[in-house]
matplotlib code that plots the C-alpha trace (Angstrom):
import matplotlib.pyplot as plt

x = [-53.9, -52.6, -52.5, -50.4, -48.0, -47.7, -46.9, -44.4, -42.7, -42.5, -41.1, -38.6, -37.5, -37.2, -35.1, -32.6, -32.4, -31.8, -28.5, -25.6, -23.3, -25.3, -22.4, -22.7, -26.4, -26.8, -30.1, -28.3, -26.4, -29.6, -30.4, -26.9, -25.8, -22.6, -20.1, -18.9, -16.6, -15.0, -11.6, -10.0, -6.4, -5.9, -2.8, -1.7, 0.9, -1.4, -3.2, -2.5, -0.4, -3.2, -5.5, -2.8, -2.1, -5.7, -5.6, -2.2, -3.3, -6.4, -4.3, -1.8, -4.7, -6.2, -2.9, -2.2, -5.5, -5.2, -5.5, -5.1, -4.3, -3.5, -4.0, -2.8, -3.2, -0.7, 0.5, 3.1, 4.5, 7.2, 5.7, 8.1, 5.5, 3.1, 6.0, 7.0, 3.4, 3.3, 6.5, 5.1, 2.0, 4.0, 5.9, 2.6, 1.8, -0.5, -0.2, 0.8, -0.2, 0.8, -0.2, 1.8, 2.1, 4.6, 6.5, 7.0, 10.0, 9.3, 11.5, 13.2, 11.8, 8.3, 9.0, 10.5, 7.6, 5.0, 3.7, 4.6, 3.6, 3.3, 0.1, -0.1, -3.1, -3.1, -3.2, -2.2, -2.6, -3.7, -5.7, -5.0, -6.8, -6.1, -8.3, -7.9, -8.9, -11.1, -13.6, -12.6, -11.8, -10.0, -9.7, -9.2, -7.5, -4.3, -1.1, 0.6, 3.2, 4.0, 3.2, -0.1, -1.3, -0.5, 0.1, -2.5, -6.3, -7.5, -10.7, -11.0, -13.8, -13.7, -16.4, -17.3, -16.9, -19.5, -18.4, -20.6, -19.1, -15.5, -15.1, -16.5, -14.3, -11.1, -11.8, -12.3, -9.0, -7.0]
y = [1.3, -2.1, -3.4, -0.3, -0.9, -4.6, -3.7, -1.1, -3.6, -6.3, -3.8, -2.6, -6.1, -7.0, -3.8, -4.6, -8.3, -7.6, -5.7, -8.0, -5.9, -4.0, -1.6, -0.2, 0.7, 4.2, 3.3, 0.6, 3.2, 4.7, 1.6, 0.5, 1.2, 3.3, 2.1, 5.1, 5.3, 8.1, 8.2, 10.7, 11.1, 11.2, 13.1, 13.2, 11.8, 9.3, 8.0, 4.3, 3.6, 1.6, 4.5, 6.9, 4.7, 4.0, 6.4, 5.2, 1.5, 2.2, 3.9, 1.0, -1.5, 0.2, 0.3, -3.3, -4.4, -2.4, -4.5, -2.1, 1.5, 3.8, 7.5, 10.1, 13.9, 15.1, 18.3, 17.0, 13.4, 11.9, 8.7, 5.8, 3.1, 4.5, 4.9, 1.3, 0.1, 2.1, 0.5, -3.0, -2.2, -1.1, -4.4, -6.3, -4.4, -1.7, 1.5, 4.4, 7.9, 10.9, 14.6, 16.8, 20.5, 22.3, 24.0, 21.2, 18.8, 15.1, 12.0, 10.8, 7.3, 8.8, 10.9, 7.9, 5.7, 5.3, 8.4, 11.5, 14.9, 18.3, 20.3, 22.6, 24.7, 27.9, 28.0, 25.6, 21.8, 21.2, 18.0, 14.9, 12.1, 8.4, 6.6, 2.8, 1.1, 4.1, 2.7, 3.6, 7.1, 8.1, 11.8, 14.2, 17.2, 15.5, 15.2, 11.9, 12.6, 11.1, 14.4, 14.9, 11.3, 11.1, 14.6, 16.8, 16.7, 15.6, 14.0, 11.7, 10.0, 6.9, 6.0, 4.0, 5.9, 4.7, 4.4, 7.3, 9.5, 8.5, 10.5, 13.7, 13.1, 12.7, 15.5, 17.9, 16.7, 16.8]
z = [-4.9, -3.7, -7.3, -8.3, -5.4, -6.4, -10.0, -8.9, -6.6, -9.3, -11.9, -9.4, -8.5, -12.2, -12.9, -10.2, -11.0, -14.7, -14.2, -14.7, -12.5, -9.9, -9.1, -12.7, -12.2, -10.9, -9.2, -7.1, -5.1, -3.9, -1.9, -1.1, 2.4, 2.8, 5.4, 7.3, 10.2, 12.2, 14.0, 16.3, 17.4, 21.2, 22.2, 25.8, 28.1, 29.8, 26.7, 26.1, 23.0, 21.3, 21.5, 20.3, 17.3, 16.3, 13.3, 12.1, 12.4, 10.3, 7.6, 7.6, 7.4, 4.4, 2.5, 3.5, 2.0, -1.2, -4.3, -7.2, -6.1, -3.2, -4.1, -1.6, -1.4, 1.2, 2.8, 5.3, 5.4, 7.5, 9.0, 8.4, 9.1, 6.4, 4.0, 4.6, 4.0, 0.8, -0.3, 0.5, -1.5, -4.5, -4.2, -4.5, -7.7, -6.2, -8.1, -5.8, -6.7, -4.6, -5.1, -2.7, -1.9, -4.2, -1.5, 1.1, 1.4, 1.3, 1.9, -1.3, -0.7, -1.0, -4.0, -5.8, -4.9, -7.7, -9.4, -7.3, -8.5, -7.0, -6.9, -9.9, -9.2, -7.3, -3.6, -0.9, -1.4, 2.1, 1.7, 3.7, 1.8, 1.1, -1.5, -1.8, -5.0, -5.9, -3.5, 0.1, 1.2, 4.4, 5.0, 7.9, 9.4, 10.4, 8.3, 7.5, 10.2, 13.5, 15.2, 13.3, 13.9, 17.6, 19.1, 17.6, 18.1, 14.7, 13.3, 10.4, 8.4, 6.3, 3.8, 0.7, -2.6, -5.0, -8.6, -9.9, -7.2, -7.9, -11.1, -9.5, -6.4, -8.5, -10.9, -7.9, -6.4, -9.6]

ax = plt.figure().add_subplot(projection="3d")
ax.plot(x, y, z, "-o")
ax.set_aspect("equal")
plt.show()
């Protein structure tokens, strides 16, 4: 039994060491830890500004750190700080893609930024999702609006998107 375990361990070690780029190996994700965080908006008259802004600050940080792409699925959007950070990212060469609800109005600066298209499937496009570099997902119940980020009770989750999951994730959202 111990010999079998030793052989299995050595073979497993060799398998993982032989892959030039571990992120391309589907077995690698089984053992890779997933970084997951949760955020909540805290409306209220007596809530400190830093606590009220925690969700917005995380969205801004993610966009600020984007290297290749920032993909958004939006329902409502009117936040000037997020818009400015998206414009800054586009100026750095980050590809901006936005999928929006077909019946909502959006700021012209947003619709002219990067690749903007309206949802073409049936039903309401009610997702509120930001994906950075096809690797980091931020999604939740709140809109990308000042009111949604600071004056509604909303919850959000942020997590790593493994490469093998990215295709499924994007095909579902498209």
